[in-house]
N, C-alpha and C positions, 0 to 999 in steps of 0.2 A: 504494501496500498503503500503509495506517495504522501509525501506532507502536503498535497492538496485536497487529496481521499480523506487524510484526516482531518481538515481542517471542514469538508464537505459536509463530512458525516456528523464532527459535532455540533455546526451551524444549524444542523437537522433536528439535534439533540436537542439544542434549545433553544430551536422554536414551540419543538414536541414539549417543553415544558413551559415557555410561555403558551402558551396554546392552552395547557390545564390546570398553569395557575391564574386563566387568567376568567377558566370555568370554577375557579375556586379547589380544585380537586388534588391541586400535584402540592404545593407549594404553602408555607406557613406552622410546621412542626406539630405541636399536638390544637394549631385548631382545627372547629367543629362544629358545626350550624347546632346550636341548642334543640333540645325534643323538649316541646313546651308541652307538659301533659294535662287531657283537659280535666276541669274542677267534675266531681262527682257527681251526675244529674238531681234539678235540682229536689227535693225530699228522702232525699239520700240520707241515711243512719250512718252515726262512726262507726264502726266495728265495733264489737265485742270488749270494751275496756275493762280494768278489773276497779276497785272501790279502794278509793284515795288509803290509804294507813296517812302515821303517825311522819314525824320530823325526825325521830331514832330510827322509822323506816324506808328513808331518802326522800321525803315527800314534802315539798316546796309549797308553802302557798300562796299563792298571786292572786289579789282582790281586784277583780276586773273596776271596782271601784280610783284605786288607782292606776288604768288607764286603759282611761276610754275608749282610744281608739279599739279595745277587742272588743264591742258590744257586737260589732257589726260584719260580720262577715265581711271576705277581703283582709280586717283592719290587724294591725300584727302588733308589738312592743318587744323594746328591747328589754328581756327583766334581766339584773342582774345583784343575785346574791351573796356576797363573796362566804360570810356565815354557812353557808352549802356547795363553795367553792363550785356556783352557775352560771353561768354568760349564758343566755342564748338568747335567742331570736323565737317570738314564739306569735304563730300565727291563728287570726278567728280562719278554718277556710271552709265548712258546710254548716250554718244552721249550728250550734253547739259541738262542734266539733274541732279541735285546735292542735297544731303540732306543734314542736319545742325543735329547734336544733343549736348544735352548738354556733356563739356567732361567731367563731374567728376562723378562717380560712382554709384550711391545713394547705396550703401551701405557700403560708406566711403568714406575718401579724396582725392581721387584715381583718377588721369586721363588714358584717357581708351585711349587706339591704336587700330586701321582701321587695321586689317587682313585682305589683297585684294585674297592673296588664297586661304582664305577659307570661305571667305564671311561677318566674322563677326565684330563686332567693340570688342573688349577685356582690360577687366580690368588686370592690371600687378601684380598688389598686391596679389589680390584671384582666381584668374582669374571666376570671374563673366562674362556672356558674352549677346551680343546684340543682337538684327535683326535691320536690317538700320531705323525699323520705329520708333525703341528704346522700342522696344519688351524684356522684361526678355526670353532667351532661357537656360540659367543656372548661379545657382547663386554661390554666398549668396546672391548678389540681391535677391530680391524681388519687388523691382517700379522697373518700366521704365524708361530710358534715355529720359528728357526733348526732342519734334521736334519742329523743327521751317520750319516753308515752306520758303527756296530757290530757287529765282528765276535767270535765266541767260538774261541778256542783254547785247550788244552789249561784252566791254571788263572787263562786272562785275558780280562781283551775289550778289544779293540785300536779307539780311537774316531778316528775320521778326520776331523782339523781341516784340512781344506784352505788351503794357506802361500797 
């Protein structure tokens, strides 16, 4: 193979790479389009959840009056309880149902945010995205966010932080 043939082959490969990059399929390392999960159908009930226990058993009470944004589905709040080693993003998913996810991105030391219009949890530092079960939808994070059981009882949501 001559130098001219090698150059032509490399140029063809480079053009193919650019075409793939234009389509979003060949470049970007860990970049993936986020898969947004559809919310449960209206009227769907929460999965079978345990009865909340005591603080000694790892249950942390979150009074809804202290977080008015949690009153309606789509609402969310940061819940920080240092005495329980708990720092979560609490999201009201459907009427009476809640999800609690560890608030610090597994890629770095950044607090994640709920994006209600997109139905994902996102890290503002590097763009990692997570599903409501904590699964990674888009990197650079590779590990899921820890998810905790969250149960509404009366005017409170109880989050279970295993010891």
